C-alpha positions as CSV (number, residue, x, y, z in Angstrom):
1,X,-26.3,58.1,-55.5
2,X,-25.0,58.8,-51.7
3,X,-28.5,58.1,-50.2
4,X,-28.2,54.7,-51.5
5,X,-24.7,53.7,-50.3
6,X,-25.8,55.1,-47.1
7,X,-29.2,53.1,-47.0
8,X,-26.5,49.8,-48.0
9,X,-23.8,50.5,-45.1
10,X,-27.3,50.7,-42.6
11,X,-28.7,47.4,-43.9
12,X,-25.1,45.8,-43.9
13,X,-24.2,47.0,-40.2
14,X,-27.3,46.0,-39.2
15,X,-27.0,42.4,-40.4
16,X,-23.8,42.6,-39.0
17,X,-24.8,43.9,-35.8
18,X,-27.6,41.4,-35.2
19,X,-25.5,38.7,-36.1
20,X,-22.8,39.5,-33.5
21,X,-25.9,40.3,-30.7
22,X,-27.5,36.5,-31.3
23,X,-23.6,35.1,-31.0
24,X,-23.6,37.2,-27.6
25,X,-27.0,35.8,-26.8
26,X,-25.5,31.8,-27.4
27,X,-22.6,32.4,-26.4
28,X,-20.3,33.9,-23.9
29,X,-16.0,33.4,-23.8
30,X,-14.6,35.4,-21.0
31,X,-14.2,32.3,-19.1
32,X,-12.9,30.8,-22.1
33,X,-10.1,33.2,-22.5
34,X,-8.8,32.0,-19.0
35,X,-9.2,28.0,-19.7
36,X,-12.4,27.6,-18.0
37,X,-16.5,27.1,-19.1
38,X,-19.5,29.0,-18.1
39,X,-21.8,27.1,-16.7
40,X,-25.3,27.1,-18.0
41,X,-26.7,28.6,-14.9
42,X,-24.5,31.7,-15.3
43,X,-25.5,32.3,-19.3
44,X,-29.0,32.2,-17.9
45,X,-28.9,34.8,-15.0
46,X,-27.0,37.2,-17.0
47,X,-28.8,36.7,-20.0
48,X,-32.1,37.6,-18.0
49,X,-29.7,40.9,-15.8
50,X,-29.3,41.9,-19.5
51,X,-32.6,42.3,-20.4
52,X,-33.9,43.7,-17.0
53,X,-30.6,46.5,-17.2
54,X,-31.6,46.9,-21.2
55,X,-35.7,47.7,-20.1
56,X,-34.4,50.1,-17.2
57,X,-32.3,51.7,-19.3
58,X,-34.9,52.4,-21.9
59,X,-38.1,52.9,-20.0
60,X,-35.9,55.9,-17.6
61,X,-33.9,57.4,-20.2
62,X,-35.7,60.8,-20.2
63,X,-35.6,60.8,-16.6
64,X,-31.6,59.9,-16.3
65,X,-31.2,62.7,-19.0
66,X,-33.3,65.3,-16.7
67,X,-31.2,63.8,-13.5
68,X,-27.9,64.3,-15.4
69,X,-28.9,68.1,-17.0
70,X,-29.0,69.2,-13.1
71,X,-25.3,67.9,-12.8
72,X,-22.8,71.1,-12.9
73,X,-20.7,69.5,-16.1
74,X,-17.4,70.3,-15.2
75,X,-17.4,69.3,-11.2
76,X,-19.3,65.9,-12.7
77,X,-16.6,65.3,-15.2
78,X,-13.6,66.0,-13.5
79,X,-15.2,63.6,-10.2
80,X,-15.6,61.0,-12.7
81,X,-12.0,61.4,-14.4
82,X,-10.2,61.1,-10.7
83,X,-12.5,58.0,-10.1
84,X,-11.4,56.6,-13.1
85,X,-7.9,57.1,-11.9
86,X,-8.0,55.9,-8.8
87,X,-9.9,52.4,-10.3
88,X,-6.8,52.0,-13.0
89,X,-4.0,52.6,-10.0
90,X,-5.9,50.0,-7.7
91,X,-5.8,47.5,-10.8
92,X,-2.7,48.3,-11.3
93,X,-1.6,47.6,-7.7
94,X,-3.5,44.7,-7.4
95,X,-2.9,43.0,-10.6
96,X,0.3,44.4,-11.7
97,X,1.9,41.7,-13.8
98,X,6.1,40.6,-14.7
99,X,5.9,42.0,-18.3
100,X,5.9,38.8,-20.9
101,X,4.6,38.0,-24.4
102,X,5.0,41.0,-26.6
103,X,4.8,43.4,-23.8
104,X,7.5,42.0,-22.3
105,X,9.8,42.5,-25.4
106,X,8.2,45.8,-26.0
107,X,9.1,47.0,-22.5
108,X,12.9,45.4,-22.2
109,X,13.6,47.3,-25.7
110,X,12.1,50.5,-24.8
111,X,14.3,50.5,-21.8
112,X,17.5,49.3,-23.9
113,X,16.9,51.9,-26.8
114,X,16.5,54.9,-24.4
115,X,20.0,53.6,-22.9
116,X,21.3,53.5,-26.0
117,X,21.2,49.6,-26.3
118,X,19.8,47.4,-29.3
119,X,16.2,46.1,-29.8
120,X,15.3,42.4,-29.8
121,X,15.6,40.4,-32.8
122,X,11.9,39.8,-31.9
123,X,11.0,43.0,-34.2
124,X,12.9,41.5,-37.2
125,X,9.4,39.3,-37.6
126,X,7.3,42.1,-36.0
127,X,8.7,45.5,-37.4
128,X,5.0,46.2,-36.8
129,X,5.7,47.2,-32.9
130,X,8.5,49.4,-34.1
131,X,6.8,52.4,-33.2
132,X,5.4,51.6,-29.5
133,X,9.0,50.9,-28.7
134,X,10.0,54.1,-29.7
135,X,7.4,55.8,-28.2
136,X,8.4,54.8,-24.7
137,X,12.1,54.6,-25.3
138,X,11.5,58.4,-26.0
139,X,9.2,58.7,-22.6
140,X,12.0,56.9,-20.7
141,X,14.5,59.2,-21.9
142,X,12.9,62.2,-20.9
143,X,11.6,60.8,-17.7
144,X,13.0,57.5,-16.7
145,X,13.0,54.0,-18.2
146,X,11.2,52.1,-16.0
147,X,7.7,50.0,-15.9
148,X,6.1,52.2,-13.4
149,X,6.6,55.2,-16.3
150,X,5.1,53.0,-19.0
151,X,2.3,52.4,-16.8
152,X,1.8,56.4,-15.5
153,X,1.7,57.0,-19.5
154,X,-1.0,54.3,-20.0
155,X,-3.3,55.4,-17.1
156,X,-2.7,59.2,-18.7
157,X,-3.8,57.6,-22.5
158,X,-6.9,55.4,-20.8
159,X,-7.8,58.5,-19.3
160,X,-7.6,61.1,-21.9
161,X,-9.4,58.8,-24.3
162,X,-12.4,58.8,-22.0
163,X,-12.8,62.6,-21.6
164,X,-12.3,62.4,-25.3
165,X,-15.4,60.2,-25.7
166,X,-16.9,62.4,-23.1
167,X,-16.7,65.2,-24.9
168,X,-17.6,64.3,-29.2
169,X,-20.8,62.1,-27.5
170,X,-21.3,66.3,-25.4
171,X,-20.8,67.4,-28.6
172,X,-23.0,65.5,-30.9
173,X,-25.7,64.9,-28.4
174,X,-25.8,67.1,-25.5
175,X,-23.9,67.7,-22.1
176,X,-26.0,65.0,-20.4
177,X,-25.1,62.3,-22.6
178,X,-21.4,63.2,-22.7
179,X,-21.2,62.9,-18.5
180,X,-23.6,59.3,-19.6
181,X,-20.8,58.1,-22.0
182,X,-18.1,59.5,-19.8
183,X,-19.7,57.3,-16.6
184,X,-20.0,54.0,-19.0
185,X,-16.3,55.0,-20.1
186,X,-15.1,55.1,-17.0
187,X,-16.8,51.9,-16.0
188,X,-15.6,50.0,-19.0
189,X,-14.3,46.7,-18.3
190,X,-10.6,47.0,-20.8
191,X,-10.6,50.6,-19.9
192,X,-9.7,49.3,-15.9
193,X,-7.9,46.1,-15.8
194,X,-5.8,47.1,-19.3
195,X,-4.3,49.7,-16.9
196,X,-1.0,47.4,-16.1
197,X,-0.6,46.2,-19.4
198,X,1.1,48.8,-21.7
199,X,0.6,48.3,-24.9
200,X,-1.1,49.1,-28.8
201,X,-4.8,48.3,-27.7
202,X,-5.0,51.1,-25.1
203,X,-2.2,53.5,-26.8
204,X,-4.2,53.1,-30.0
205,X,-7.4,55.0,-28.4
206,X,-5.8,58.2,-28.8
207,X,-5.2,58.1,-32.5
208,X,-8.8,57.7,-33.0
209,X,-10.6,59.4,-30.6
210,X,-8.2,62.7,-31.5
211,X,-9.2,62.8,-35.0
212,X,-12.9,62.5,-33.9
213,X,-12.3,65.3,-31.8
214,X,-10.6,67.5,-34.4
215,X,-13.0,66.2,-37.3
216,X,-16.4,66.0,-36.2
217,X,-18.6,68.9,-36.2
218,X,-21.5,69.6,-33.7
219,X,-24.3,68.0,-36.1
220,X,-22.2,65.1,-36.7
221,X,-21.0,66.0,-39.8
222,X,-17.3,67.0,-40.9
223,X,-15.1,69.6,-40.7
224,X,-13.9,70.4,-44.6
225,X,-10.6,72.7,-43.6
226,X,-7.8,70.8,-45.4
227,X,-5.5,71.8,-42.6
228,X,-7.6,70.1,-40.1
229,X,-8.1,66.9,-42.6
230,X,-4.0,67.1,-42.9
231,X,-3.4,66.6,-39.3
232,X,-6.4,64.1,-38.6
233,X,-4.6,62.3,-41.7
234,X,-1.4,62.3,-40.0
235,X,-2.2,60.9,-36.6
236,X,-4.4,58.0,-38.5
237,X,-1.3,57.4,-40.4
238,X,0.8,57.3,-37.0
239,X,-2.1,54.8,-35.6
240,X,-2.2,52.7,-38.1
241,X,2.2,52.2,-37.5
242,X,1.2,51.9,-33.8
243,X,-1.6,49.0,-34.5
244,X,-1.8,47.9,-38.0
245,X,-5.5,47.1,-37.6
246,X,-6.4,50.9,-37.3
247,X,-6.4,51.3,-41.4
248,X,-9.9,50.4,-41.0
249,X,-10.3,53.6,-39.5
250,X,-8.7,55.2,-42.4
251,X,-10.6,53.4,-44.9
252,X,-13.7,54.4,-42.9
253,X,-12.8,57.9,-42.9
254,X,-12.2,58.1,-47.1
255,X,-15.3,56.4,-47.6
256,X,-17.0,59.0,-45.4
257,X,-15.5,61.8,-46.8
258,X,-16.2,60.4,-49.8
259,X,-19.8,60.1,-49.4
260,X,-20.7,63.4,-47.9
261,X,-18.2,66.0,-49.3
262,X,-19.5,67.9,-52.0
263,X,-17.9,68.2,-55.4
264,X,-14.9,68.7,-55.9
265,X,-13.6,68.3,-52.4
266,X,-14.4,64.7,-52.5
267,X,-10.6,64.1,-54.3
268,X,-9.9,64.8,-50.5
269,X,-11.2,61.1,-50.4
270,X,-7.4,59.8,-51.2
271,X,-5.7,62.0,-49.0
272,X,-5.8,60.0,-45.5
273,X,-4.0,56.9,-47.7
274,X,-1.5,59.2,-49.6
275,X,-0.6,60.4,-45.9
276,X,-0.2,57.4,-44.6
277,X,2.2,56.0,-47.4
278,X,4.2,59.3,-47.2
279,X,4.3,58.7,-42.8
280,X,5.3,55.1,-43.3
281,X,7.9,55.8,-45.9
282,X,9.2,58.8,-43.6
283,X,9.1,56.4,-40.4
284,X,11.4,53.4,-42.1
285,X,13.7,55.7,-43.2
286,X,14.3,57.0,-39.5
287,X,14.0,54.0,-38.1
288,X,16.6,51.8,-40.6
289,X,18.4,55.3,-41.0
290,X,19.0,55.6,-37.3
291,X,20.4,51.9,-37.3
292,X,17.7,51.1,-34.3
293,X,16.1,48.3,-37.4
294,X,18.2,46.4,-39.6
295,X,16.5,46.8,-43.2
296,X,18.1,43.7,-44.8
297,X,17.5,41.4,-41.5
298,X,13.9,42.7,-41.5
299,X,13.4,42.8,-44.9
300,X,14.5,38.8,-44.9
301,X,12.5,37.7,-41.7
302,X,9.2,40.3,-41.7
303,X,6.2,37.7,-41.1
304,X,4.5,37.9,-44.7
305,X,0.7,39.3,-44.8
306,X,0.2,35.2,-45.6
307,X,1.5,34.5,-41.8
308,X,-1.6,35.9,-40.7
309,X,-4.1,35.0,-43.2
310,X,-2.8,30.9,-42.7
311,X,-3.0,31.6,-38.3
312,X,-6.4,33.4,-38.9
313,X,-7.6,29.8,-40.5
314,X,-6.3,27.5,-38.1
315,X,-8.6,25.0,-36.6
316,X,-7.4,24.0,-33.2
317,X,-7.9,27.9,-31.8
318,X,-10.6,29.1,-34.4
319,X,-8.2,31.5,-35.9
320,X,-6.1,33.0,-32.7
321,X,-2.8,32.7,-31.9
322,X,-1.0,29.5,-32.6
323,X,2.7,28.9,-31.4
324,X,3.3,26.0,-34.2
325,X,2.2,28.8,-37.0
326,X,4.6,31.1,-35.8
327,X,7.3,28.7,-35.7
328,X,6.1,27.4,-39.3
329,X,6.7,30.8,-40.6
330,X,10.1,31.2,-39.0
331,X,11.2,27.9,-40.2
332,X,10.5,29.1,-44.0
333,X,11.9,32.3,-43.8
334,X,15.2,30.7,-42.5
335,X,15.4,28.6,-45.7
336,X,13.3,30.8,-48.6
337,X,12.8,34.3,-49.2
338,X,9.6,36.3,-48.2
339,X,7.9,35.6,-51.5
340,X,8.2,31.9,-51.5
341,X,7.3,31.9,-48.3
342,X,4.3,33.7,-49.4
343,X,3.3,31.5,-52.2
344,X,3.7,28.0,-50.1
345,X,1.8,29.8,-47.2
346,X,-1.1,30.8,-49.6
347,X,-1.4,26.7,-51.2
348,X,-1.7,25.7,-47.2
349,X,-4.1,28.5,-46.8
350,X,-6.4,26.8,-49.5
351,X,-5.7,23.5,-48.2
352,X,-7.5,24.6,-44.7
353,X,-10.2,26.2,-46.4
354,X,-11.1,23.1,-48.7
355,X,-10.5,20.8,-45.8
356,X,-13.3,22.2,-43.7
357,X,-15.9,22.2,-46.6
358,X,-18.7,24.7,-47.0
359,X,-20.4,23.8,-43.8
360,X,-17.2,23.2,-41.7
361,X,-16.5,26.4,-42.5
362,X,-19.5,27.9,-41.6
363,X,-19.4,26.4,-38.3
364,X,-15.6,27.4,-38.1
365,X,-16.6,31.4,-38.8
366,X,-19.1,31.4,-36.2
367,X,-16.9,30.0,-33.2
368,X,-14.0,32.3,-34.7
369,X,-16.8,35.3,-34.4
370,X,-17.9,33.9,-31.1
371,X,-14.1,34.2,-29.7
372,X,-13.8,37.8,-31.4
373,X,-17.1,39.0,-30.1
374,X,-18.9,37.3,-27.2
375,X,-15.6,38.1,-24.7
376,X,-16.7,41.0,-22.3
377,X,-13.7,40.8,-20.7
378,X,-11.8,41.5,-24.2
379,X,-8.7,39.1,-23.6
380,X,-8.0,41.0,-20.2
381,X,-7.9,38.7,-17.8
382,X,-5.7,36.1,-20.0
383,X,-3.5,39.0,-20.4
384,X,-3.5,39.5,-16.2
385,X,-3.1,35.7,-15.4
386,X,0.4,35.6,-16.9
387,X,3.3,36.1,-14.9
388,X,1.1,38.1,-11.9
389,X,3.4,39.7,-9.6
390,X,0.3,38.7,-6.5
391,X,-1.1,35.4,-8.2
392,X,-3.3,35.4,-5.2
393,X,-5.2,38.3,-6.1
394,X,-5.7,37.2,-9.9
395,X,-6.7,33.9,-8.8
396,X,-9.5,36.4,-6.3
397,X,-10.3,38.6,-9.6
398,X,-11.3,35.4,-11.6
399,X,-12.0,32.3,-10.1
400,X,-15.0,31.2,-7.3
401,X,-16.5,33.0,-6.1
402,X,-15.6,36.5,-6.8
403,X,-14.7,35.5,-10.6
404,X,-18.5,34.7,-11.1
405,X,-19.6,38.2,-10.7
406,X,-16.0,40.0,-12.6
407,X,-17.4,37.4,-15.6
408,X,-21.0,38.2,-15.0
409,X,-20.1,41.9,-14.9
410,X,-18.3,42.2,-18.2
411,X,-21.1,40.1,-20.0
412,X,-24.0,42.1,-19.1
413,X,-22.1,45.2,-19.8
414,X,-21.0,43.5,-23.4
415,X,-24.8,42.7,-24.3
416,X,-26.0,46.0,-22.7
417,X,-23.6,48.5,-25.0
418,X,-24.7,46.2,-28.0
419,X,-28.2,47.0,-27.4
420,X,-27.9,50.3,-27.6
421,X,-25.9,50.6,-30.5
422,X,-29.2,48.5,-32.1
423,X,-31.6,50.9,-30.9
424,X,-28.7,54.0,-32.1
425,X,-28.7,52.1,-35.7
426,X,-33.0,51.1,-36.3
427,X,-33.9,54.8,-37.1
428,X,-31.5,55.4,-39.7
429,X,-33.8,52.9,-41.7
430,X,-35.9,55.3,-42.5
431,X,-34.0,58.7,-42.3
432,X,-30.2,59.6,-43.7
433,X,-27.6,59.0,-40.9
434,X,-25.2,61.9,-39.8
435,X,-21.2,61.4,-41.3
436,X,-19.9,60.4,-37.7
437,X,-23.1,57.7,-38.0
438,X,-21.8,56.1,-41.3
439,X,-18.2,56.5,-40.2
440,X,-19.0,54.3,-37.2
441,X,-21.0,52.2,-38.9
442,X,-17.8,51.7,-41.4
443,X,-15.2,50.8,-38.7
444,X,-17.6,47.9,-37.3
445,X,-18.2,46.8,-40.6
446,X,-14.6,46.9,-41.2
447,X,-13.6,45.3,-38.0
448,X,-15.7,42.6,-38.3
449,X,-14.6,41.7,-42.4
450,X,-11.4,42.3,-41.1
451,X,-10.9,39.8,-38.5
452,X,-13.0,37.5,-40.2
453,X,-9.9,36.8,-42.7
454,X,-7.3,37.7,-40.3
455,X,-5.9,36.2,-37.1
456,X,-8.1,37.2,-34.1
457,X,-7.9,38.4,-30.4
458,X,-11.0,40.1,-28.3
459,X,-8.3,42.4,-27.6
460,X,-8.2,43.7,-30.7
461,X,-11.7,45.2,-30.5
462,X,-10.4,47.5,-27.8
463,X,-9.0,50.0,-30.6
464,X,-13.1,50.0,-31.6
465,X,-14.9,50.8,-28.4
466,X,-14.4,54.4,-28.0
467,X,-16.9,54.5,-30.9
468,X,-19.0,51.8,-30.0
469,X,-19.5,53.6,-26.7
470,X,-20.5,56.7,-28.5
471,X,-23.6,54.9,-30.4
472,X,-24.8,53.0,-27.4
473,X,-25.0,56.1,-25.5
474,X,-27.0,57.5,-28.9
475,X,-29.0,54.4,-28.9
476,X,-30.3,55.2,-25.0
477,X,-30.0,58.9,-24.2
478,X,-29.9,60.5,-27.5
479,X,-31.9,58.7,-30.6
480,X,-33.5,61.9,-31.8
481,X,-30.4,64.7,-31.2
482,X,-28.4,63.4,-33.6
483,X,-29.2,65.6,-37.0
């Protein structure tokens, strides 16, 4: 039975990955994220460069591995991590922004909370961002509540995440592949340019990589120790509180355990979900009991699930954030209960879907997925252009002539990444995948399905990128090393 489900997962994964690859061949939405359009010449040149890079990596994979084997792993790791910190610090100095949007509210509220003040009313609508405020407030209380300290924390988390990516890959595929995945992480576009932005996208990386580092064995299987499973479940639960989309990883872990654990241990399948519900209850009790947030106001004004589903179907922005939808939900919550608002928005959701018709919905989903999956900048340039401290620096990065190189680098990198994942996945049509591979496939399938019905942004994929990097490294440099 497990073999049947594993094969079904592999086939589903390949179908979705194939669709994403085709989208990336015909679309590129990096320029669109900053209000511009990619030229036809840009698309053709970057597509050709991507093909050449993929071919070179595949043809030279043995030479690359032999060369990497000769490097002292410890020194190579230290050198790459130092280089990574240098890149991130340079990105901070050159492209630091005055905090705005949700990022600004979080930073200001963390500073106020660390000084004994009250958080912004924003959190009555968005209590899902309370954990990051609490984390930053604690850091501010321990050190100093300033943007510089929070950015330093962000750089630390990104760098630690890169180290864990290399460590997990080395465990699965050997030290050369570990060094190569670390190199890919250090040069990865969002891990450089999100350094100045302290938000859940980058901080969530730790909450998926640490569970993987604790839970995955050298052969790609899962450790079955209860105490390890408990710790992993708690970390994942905190990750979901930090970023709701992380629930996909909880479900993927649970399903993987059900498929690979034997006999009575399959009941562990329930543990991550139970732990999440317990951690969420304890967190809410502490937040409301301490007075950080008001239970009554949050219960009244918290956006219902239907808000995100409705916004995920907005035609003007292809399921991305739409201010008019936010204002509409806020106005409804002023005069109706949350239950009534949910019913009203469900009706509006059905109307939006029916108005598009079958063909319109297909076109809408193609455009929505293109917005989500074909942006190699992962929305980093969009958030950097909001109130930059030195506008000239951002203009030089994003616009002609350097902008062509910036966008080209991002697009080529994304296409090379996806091709590597395809190379990693194809062999599993004939042989049984490991637990890690099944977990990774379930995670991508989950993100794809979730973001098709939910409000979407390409930056939401940053949380998934560690798994993608490891799979891609497996495709180029370890196709036969995974047992």
